[in-house]
C-alpha positions in Angstrom: -5.1 23.4 -7.2 -5.3 20.2 -9.2 -2.3 18.3 -10.4 -2.6 16.9 -13.9 -1.1 13.7 -15.1 -1.9 11.7 -18.3 -5.3 10.0 -17.8 -5.4 11.0 -14.1 -6.3 14.3 -12.4 -5.7 14.7 -8.7 -7.0 17.6 -6.6 -8.2 18.0 -3.1 -11.4 16.0 -2.9 -11.1 15.0 -6.6 -9.8 12.0 -8.5 -11.1 12.5 -12.0 -11.0 10.3 -15.0 -12.1 7.1 -13.1 -11.6 5.2 -16.3 -8.0 5.1 -15.3 -8.9 2.7 -12.5 -9.4 -0.8 -14.0 -12.3 -3.1 -13.5 -10.4 -5.0 -10.8 -10.3 -2.0 -8.5 -12.9 -1.7 -5.8 -15.6 1.0 -6.0 -15.2 4.5 -4.5 -18.1 3.7 -2.2 -16.2 0.8 -0.7 -13.0 2.8 -0.3 -14.9 5.8 1.3 -16.4 3.5 3.9 -12.9 3.1 5.3 -11.3 6.5 4.5 -14.1 9.0 3.9 -15.4 11.9 6.0 -12.3 13.9 6.6 -11.4 15.4 3.2 -8.0 17.0 3.0 -7.1 15.7 6.5 -6.0 12.4 8.0 -8.5 9.7 7.0 -10.7 9.0 10.0 -9.6 6.1 12.2 -6.4 5.4 10.3 -3.1 4.9 12.1 0.5 5.5 11.2 3.7 3.9 12.5 7.2 4.9 11.4 10.0 2.4 11.3 12.3 4.6 13.4 9.6 5.6 15.9 8.2 9.0 16.7 10.6 9.3 19.6 13.5 9.4 17.1 12.2 12.6 15.5 10.0 11.0 12.8 6.6 12.3 14.1 3.5 13.5 12.5 5.3 15.8 10.0 7.3 12.9 8.5 4.4 12.0 6.2 1.7 13.8 4.3 -1.4 11.5 4.6 -4.7 13.0 3.6 -8.2 11.9 2.5 -8.5 12.6 -1.2 -11.7 10.8 -2.4 -11.6 8.2 -3.7 -8.9 6.9 -1.4 -6.0 8.9 0.1 -2.7 10.5 -0.9 0.5 9.8 1.0 4.0 11.3 0.7 6.7 9.9 3.0 9.8 11.7 4.2 12.8 10.4 5.9 11.2 7.3 7.4 9.3 4.4 6.0 5.8 4.0 7.4 2.8 1.6 7.7 -0.8 2.9 7.3 -3.8 0.9 8.5 -7.3 1.1 9.8 -7.9 -1.2 12.9 -11.2 -2.5 11.5 -9.5 -3.8 8.3 -9.0 -7.4 9.3 -9.2 -10.7 7.3 -8.9 -14.4 8.3 -9.2 -17.7 6.6 -9.7 -17.7 2.8 -9.6 -14.1 1.5 -8.3 -11.7 -1.1 -7.0 -8.2 -0.4 -6.4 -5.8 -3.2 -5.0 -2.2 -3.5 -4.7 0.1 -6.5 -1.8 2.5 -6.1 -0.8 5.4 -8.4 2.9 6.2 -8.1 4.0 9.8 -8.8 7.4 10.8 -10.2 10.1 9.2 -8.2 12.8 11.9 -8.8 15.3 9.0 -9.3 14.4 7.2 -6.1 13.5 4.0 -8.0 14.7 1.6 -5.3 12.1 2.7 -2.7 9.3 0.2 -2.1 5.5 0.7 -1.7 2.6 -1.8 -1.4 0.4 -3.9 0.8 0.8 -5.3 4.3 -1.2 -8.2 5.6 -1.2 -10.4 8.8 -0.9 -7.3 11.1 -1.0 -7.7 14.8 0.0 -5.3 17.7 0.9 -2.8 15.0 1.2 0.0 17.5 3.1 -2.0 20.1 6.5 -3.5 20.7 5.3 -6.9 19.4 4.3 -5.6 16.0 3.9 -8.3 13.3 3.1 -8.1 9.7 4.0 -9.4 6.2 4.5 -6.9 3.4 4.4 -7.1 -0.4 6.3 -4.2 -2.0 7.0 -3.0 -5.6 9.9 -0.8 -6.7 10.1 1.4 -9.8 13.0 -0.7 -11.1 10.5 -3.5 -11.8 11.1 -5.7 -8.8 9.0 -7.0 -5.9 9.7 -8.1 -2.4 7.9 -10.2 0.2 9.1 -9.7 3.8 8.0 -10.2 7.3 8.5 -8.0 10.4 8.4 -9.2 14.0 9.1 -6.5 16.5 12.4 -4.9 15.3 13.4 -8.0 13.3 12.7 -8.7 9.7 12.8 -11.9 7.6 12.9 -11.9 3.8 10.5 -14.4 2.3 11.2 -13.5 -1.3 14.2 -11.3 -2.3 13.8 -8.4 -4.6 12.9 -10.1 -7.9 12.2 -8.8 -11.4 8.6 -9.0 -12.6 7.7 -7.7 -16.1 4.0 -7.1 -15.0 5.0 -4.1 -12.8 4.2 -0.8 -14.6 7.0 1.7 -14.3 6.7 5.4 -13.6 8.4 7.5 -16.3 8.6 11.2 -17.0 5.8 13.3 -15.5 3.1 10.7 -15.6 1.6 8.9 -12.6 1.6 5.1 -13.1 -0.9 2.6 -11.8 -0.3 -0.9 -10.3 -2.9 -3.2 -8.8 -1.5 -5.4 -6.0 -3.4 -8.4 -4.8 -2.9 -11.0 -2.1 -5.0 -14.2 -2.2 -5.0 -16.6 0.8 -6.6 -19.9 -0.1 -6.0 -23.0 2.0 -2.3 -23.7 2.6 -1.1 -21.2 -0.1 -0.8 -17.4 -0.3 -0.4 -15.9 -3.8 1.0 -12.4 -4.5 -0.1 -10.8 -7.8 0.6 -7.6 -9.7 -1.8 -6.5 -12.4 -3.1 -10.0 -12.6 0.3 -11.7 -12.9 1.6 -14.0 -10.2 4.7 -12.7 -8.5 5.0 -15.4 -5.8 3.2 -18.3 -4.1 4.2 -19.1 -0.6 3.2 -21.5 2.2 0.5 -20.0 4.5 2.5 -21.1 7.6 5.4 -18.8 6.5 3.3 -15.8 5.5 0.9 -15.9 8.4 -1.7 -13.7 6.5 -4.5 -13.5 9.1 -4.9 -10.1 10.8 -4.9 -6.4 9.9 -4.2 -5.3 6.3 -3.1 -1.9 5.1 -0.3 -0.1 3.2 3.4 0.2 3.6 5.5 2.9 2.0 9.3 3.3 2.2 11.2 6.6 2.2 10.4 9.3 -0.4 7.3 7.7 -1.9 4.6 10.0 -3.4 1.5 7.9 -4.1 -2.3 7.9 -4.3 -4.0 4.8 -2.9 -7.4 4.8 -4.6 -8.4 1.5 -3.0 -7.2 -0.9 -0.3 -9.9 -3.4 0.8 -11.0 -7.0 0.9 -11.9 -8.1 -2.6 -14.0 -10.9 -4.0 
């Protein structure tokens, strides 16, 4: 049964009204190359890791993560999670972009969602990645994880360009990371949120998505961009 929101209609195997996705989003064909072929089930080849680890009781049932072309739909439970495809890697000068539709937050406006870059050993004890998150209170964060330790690169900071979810309508935000030379830029809906030294961000590696607790979102694209 489809779920209807203003300008966006989600149903199993259906994301109608593609005019809701702006010109900066990548095509459904590009998205389906990474996530297609398993409609209504876990996108083929994609991996999930929970912050607290599956051994702590946060296993497969802690997230609903299904192919819903174009892209996938994810709803997290009691643990934050990262989602990635091992083939999604970038190095050197690159741009990575993701279009994410956030569904009603039920008051959980301080839970983050967004992109991860620079991933390495994501399934192991030496996991490393940098993540760029938005919250529905209009703030963004840039942070880095190494094993069980995290380092904040940019504290939660207000950004007017972040579209906020209100009422019963899903809201769309386009997150983009641009690595060029010695600088890495973080953008939301075309507006720069932060520009950081490449040596701190360490952007080369796997890219994907991170979602904190109690996030209900549709990721219509997450891919390397021009």
